[in-house]
N, C-alpha and C positions, 0 to 999 in steps of 0.2 A: 770407735773413730776418731782418731785423733787429730788435730791442730791442722794438719798437712793436708788431710784431705777433705779436709775442712775449710782451706785454703782453695782449694783445688778448684770445687763446687761455689764456693761463692765467684771462683775466676768465671763462671760460666756467664755471670750476669752480673761481673763489674765493666760501668763507664765512669767514674767515681769512686766516691772512699764508700766502704765497706763499712759496717761493725759486725763483729763478734764476739757472740756473748754466750756463757756460758749459764746453764743450768741443771740443777740437782733433783729436779723434778721434768719429770714426761709429759708429752700432751696425750691425754687419755685416748680421747675421741676429737674428731672434727664437725662432727655430729653435735649440732647444739641443742640436739633435744635428747640427747643420750650422754656429754660432758660434766663432769665432775668437779675436775682440779683447777685450779684459778690458772696455772699458765693456758691451758686451753681458752679461758676465756679474753685469755690477754692477746692470744691469735686471733680471737675473732674481732677482737675490737681494732686490729691493723687489718684487716681483709673486708670487714664486713661495715656497713653503712649503719651510723644508727639517728633517729628523727634526732641527739641534742647530747649533749655531750656537758660533764659534770667541767670548770675552767676553771682558773686561776680562782685564790680568794672563796673557794667552795660555790662561785657561779653557774646558772647552767647556763652553756651559748648553744650556739647553732650550731650544728653538724650536717647534717642532708636535708633539715631545715633548715631553712633562711631566718623565718618566724614567725610567733605566733598568737593566738588570741584564746582567749574563754568567755562563752559567755557568761551573760551577768548570774543566771542562775548558778553557774561553775560546774555545768553537767555535758557542756559541749566546749570539746578542742579542736581548733583548726589551726590545722599544720604547714605552711608551702615551702615545697622543697627548689630544688634547685634545678632548674630547666637546661636539658639537652644533656646530661650525666649517659652514663654507659657502664654495664658492666664489660668486664676484662674480656669475654667474648663475642664484645660488640652489640649487643642487643640493648637494648632501651634501656636503663634505670629509670622509673617512676614513682607516682606517689603509689599505685595500685603497688606494687613489689609490697611497700609497707604495709600499704592494710590489707593486703594477703598475708605477710606474717603473721599481724597481728591477729589478726581472725581465722586463721590456726589455731593460733594458740588460745584461742576464746573456745574451737568446737571442740580441742580436745584437752582441754585442760585437765579433764577430769581421768585421763590415759595416756598418749604416748608424750603429750605437751605438759605431764605434770610436773616437769622441775621445771619450767616458766610459770606455773598457773598467777603463781604472785605478781605478776608483771602485768597480769591483763584484772586485778581484780576490782570488779563494779560496772569493769567493761559489758557494753552493750552489742556495740556494732563499731567495728573499723572501716570508713569504705574511700574511697579517691572517685568526688565529684568531676574529678578532669585529670592531668598528665602530674601537675604540680601542687593537687591540693588532695590531703589526706584530713579528715574529718572522723574522729573520739566521740565515740558519744556513751556517758557513763550514765548510771540508775542512779545516779543521787554525786553529790559531791566529793572527788577524791582530792584528795589534798595531797598525796606524791604522784601523779599523774609525771611528773618529768622526772622522777626517780625512777620510776617502772620504765620509762621510753629508750630513756639512759643503757639498760640493760638487756633490751630487747635488740640482737643483731638483722638487719634485715637482709634478710634470703633473695636472692632468686626464685621467684613466682617460675621462670620457662624451665626449672632446673631441678625444683623440689613437689610443685604439682602434682606430677603424676604419682610421689611416695605417700599422697592424701585423699586418697580413694578410702572409702570402705569405714573403717571403724581405725585410720589414719596409723596401723601397727609399723608400715611401713617405712613413716617417717623415721624410727628409732633401730632401722636397720642398712638406711640409707650409707656406707661409709664414709661420701664427699670426700676420694681422695686425689692427692694433686696431683696435676694442677688443679686450684681448683677456680670454679669463678666467682672473682669478688668485686667489688664493690669501694674498699677504701683505697687507705692512702697507698698501700701495698699488695702486693700480690703472691698467694704463695704455690713456687712453682715445683718445688720439693720437698718430699716430706718423709724421710724412713725412720719407724717408730724406733726411739729409744736410742737414733744416732743422732741426726740432725734434720734442722726444717731450712728451707732458705726462702726469702722473699727477696723478690723485687721490689721497687718504687713502680707505683701504678701511675703509665703513661697517660688513662684515660680519665683520674680520680678528679673530680667537680671541685677540689678544696683546696686549696692553696700544697703544692706538691713538698717530699720530705726533699729535707737538701742532700741527704745520702743515698745511692743507687738502689740499697738494699742492706740488708744484717741475713745473718745466721744465726740459728739457736743450737750448739752442740751440748747434747744429752751428756751428764755422764752419771755412773752408777755408784757412786761416792766422791764425798765432797773432797777428799783431800786430793783425788787426781784431778778435779776441777778445780782446787786451789793453785796445783802443780804447774797445770796448765795455764792458769793468769800470770804465776812467775817467770813460765818463761816465754810469754809474751806468745803465747799461741791463741789469745783471745786477750779483747779489747775491755772486756769488766765480767761480772758473774752477778746473775740477781739475789742470790741468797748466799751469802761472807757469816759461815759459821762464828760461833763468838769466839770459841778456841783458836781460830785463825786471824783474827781483828788487832789484836798485839803484834802478830809475825811480819802481815801484808804493811800492815805500817810503817813499823823498822824496814821496811823492803820499800817504801816511797812511793807508795799504793796509798791514792786516796780512799778511806771506806767511809762512808755516806751512810747517818745511822736519821730515821725518821719513825716518828708513829705508824704502828704497824696494823693489818687487820686479822693477827691470827691470834690464837690465844689458845692455853690447856686450861682443861678444866676437870671436873669431877662429875658425869651425871649419872646422876641416882635415878632408877628407872621406880618411879614410884604410880604406877602402872595397876587401878583399883582390880584391875587380872587376876595379879601377879601376890594381891596380899597375901592370898593364902599358903603360900610359898613361904613368901618374905614379909610376912607383916609388919614387921618391924620398918621396914622402909616407908609402911605409910601413915607412920608416926612422924608428926612435922619435927619434933622436940631429939629422933635420931637423926635428923637431917640437918636440924642447926647444930649439934653437939660435933659433926664431921664438921661443919662450915668454921665452927672454932678453933678446930682442931688444926686445922690446918694453917701451916706457918711458913703466909707466901714471902714475905723477904727471904727467909732462910731459902729458900727453892730459887730467887729469884739469884743469890749471891753464890749460890755453890752450883747449881743447875744454868745458867745462863752467867754467869760469872761476872754479876750485877749489869748487866746489858739488857734491862727488861724493865717492868715494874709489876708488882704486886694488883691482879685483876680484879674489879671491881662489879664487874656485871658481862653477859656477852658480848655488849656491845663496846667494842675497845676503842683506843681512842683515833685510830686510822680515820674512824670515820666521823673524823671533822665536826658539824655542828650536832649530828647526832647522839653523841657522844656526851651524858652527862656529869661534868665533873664535881657537882655535889653528891653523886652516888660514891663513898669509900669500900676503902676494902673492910671485912668482916677482923676485928683484930682475931693474933692469936691469944687464945684462951684457955686454956687444957682445964682448967679448974670449973672454967660455968662449965664447959660442954662435961664432963662426969657429972656438976652439980645436976643437969638436963637430964643426963639418965638416970639418976637417981629418983630425981622427979618422976620419972617414965618408968620406973619401978625393974629398970637391968642395973645386975647385980656382974659384979667383977668376972673378968674373961679373960682368955687371950685367942678365944678358938678362932675367930679371922680376923686382929690382931697379929704384926708383924714385928712390932718395935715393940722395945723393951718401955719407953717415953711416952709408948700411943695413951689413947682414953681405952676409957676399958671399954671392949665391946657389946655391941648389942645384943646380950645373948641372955636369956631367963632361967 
């Protein structure tokens, strides 16, 4: 689908400014119990309420909750929510929806809701003693309760409850097709997989209304097609600019905004003890350390990312703000030290698994 068709769809909702956004990552599911890719969770943030959000300065700010308190023992959190809120279908949006969502995740955390299990760590119960109060009770003090609830989209109980019976398996088969019953600042009114998603401003939203009438996301199969649509003004912006396109866009007068990211590339080694019989060398810490020291991170950033990145030091990327520890530095590139480690481990020279002439000696005996 090209820009003209997207503009036609946006015109269906236009009563003010509309924003046309390009994306190279499709929505994998509109079901929060199934979705994996970040694009899907970005959509959930726009169409579903959250108790709190992470605001400017990395501070937690109210969203559906207007305020909250914590008991002296740190095990009970009480959230007060907006009064008179409604879902996009006109049904009441209350604290009961939040309590039901969290209770359902807890109930099925070892099954259909496993993808969100980390958001209910230590949770004993989630209750709504009245329409404006959510009470979360924990087995012990949990330091990151606010972080947990920022990641939980509050779902309309009257829509989802029928799928939460039995073993809860139906929670993962519900497609949640558009138009979706929403309670966030926008409603998802049209969705064509891998083509377009159309959002309207939610007139029933309990918070500050968005300044735009809506927005559309057009999905592209290639970065080249997306950048071409941007340069021809079929789009107002794109989410991810390929490194190879930055200079070209800047030369054409576009502003390319760079900020700390949440993504990272890594080499992950399967050191599972059950695999040791087949790949016993991977269970040797010296082999894994040798691999770590043989990676030239600076060269990867220079050649693969064209200098637009930074060497990684852990799986916690800089975009996570205060969770990122700047005192943890990347392992220096040192192939000589890598080979010494393999010598100590008793591995001989060989190239059975190494594809580069400059690589360290392979872990072969």
